[in-house]
C-alpha angles and dihedrals in degrees: 000000000000122000126223112254089242089059092053090048090051092051090049093051091046092052093049100042094034091059092043090051091055090065096036122092133178100207130086119264115249091230128208106271141071091252095047091052090050091050091048092049091049090049092052092045092053090042094057092044088055090047091054091047090049093050092049095045098043091039090056091046095051092041090053094045094049103040098034101042119137094244090070091056096256116161121209116246116248109223134117107191136034119178091198093053092046091053093045097051090048101043099039096055089045091054090047091052091049090049089052095043096056098064091035091055092048090051093047092050089051093048093054097042101101095156125125094028122175095210131025119203126184111215115197124185120217132175096293117348142046129253120207123197121185101213114228093009102083089232123125137146145160122253112213134183110272100190107121117250089235090066093047091052092045093248093121138030112278115248128235093263098037110178089357100086130090138190094236119023125204105259121211135172121245116251097016123121106241122195118204121206103198124197140137137233101209121004135359115291131168126223108215131173109169096198089059095044085231121138119155130167114239105217125180110249094014133087119211121192131220135157142200142183112202116211103201138025119258145099119290125189136204142153144222104278099195123077102248107164143301095320096043090124092054102065106084127174122228122182120190113199116203136181115269092257094048091046092052089051092050092047091051091051092050091051090052090049091051091051091049091049090056089052090052090064091072094042120114102242128200123221092248092051093051093046091050092050092041090055090061094044093049094050090049101042111018108029096085092066106024096035131228097287096039092253093128127199103273135238096019097034111031123213118262094198105101092350124152090239097053093042099037131078113330092225091058091048091050090048092055093050093044099043102024121217118281115230093026137080090256106118126210109252097185091102096030101058134041122250089256095051094046091051091046097050093046090049091048093051091050092053104035134088093021096307088118098171091160092214130104143207113225130210087248089061091053092046090051090052091049093050091048090052092052094055 
């Protein structure tokens, strides 16, 4: 027996959308924190109140339309005012609103109570990455998109966490109250992790607070939720939650790395060492704008290959990277990168893509510039 083409099309659509529907839900996710559970519970409370109101209102409407229709000989009542009705439809909605406002107010107070935190983390949004600073711990780092460029340009199969993976996740301990101090260095961003029920705008010159207490270890993902420029979709948030012991181990390792990085400033670097390190820094920090081969995206992002900056005086090149260029999209990296990484990326740019200047900028040069700026 042959089937009509429309039947086959219907079966195909059913198989596709039927499977998609199995994994698709319309409700909020409960989340993984105290705040997210409170928000979910509030949502469900208000939802069921609305369901009851809907049943009562539509029930009264249908009851009136069916039992009091003209075909049964019903005659409309002739009255214009009723003090009882006026009181009822004023007082009843007021009581409903008060009943809804009480749990909503409790939840809002809880959401904004960031006092008595165990850990304070400064979150700073940049175009287009996040900077995390563990206050009082001497640990800070940038978190950059880790999705390979080949996937972004459709030259490779997209991974499971496409555009939601980073080189260095924010690491937190389970069970601790963490306070976030959210700000931005350039334009408005928004730090948003749905599983935490945390979403705070990052505004230059302002600090917004939020907090969380994660209940179980795992990896939680979010994104910038405020349109912040051409790479807005490329600044994900990844939070890795560890046990208290594993977190303490991680924190100790990061402190050791920070101490070693300071020691590297005084090291006598070779050209090859700086170029190798600069290659990594460039492809993490600069590649989005100036492209993998230094060809740039003119006119907004000029090419570095054969440019007057990358082939001119080293001091001028360092100054552009350190201070940025006002009036353009070139950001100032003096406060974003370490002395070692600034020196490495400048050296790399001066010796990559055929520039071949053969000179180098050392971390000591960057430190000298920084000290001169602070005077």
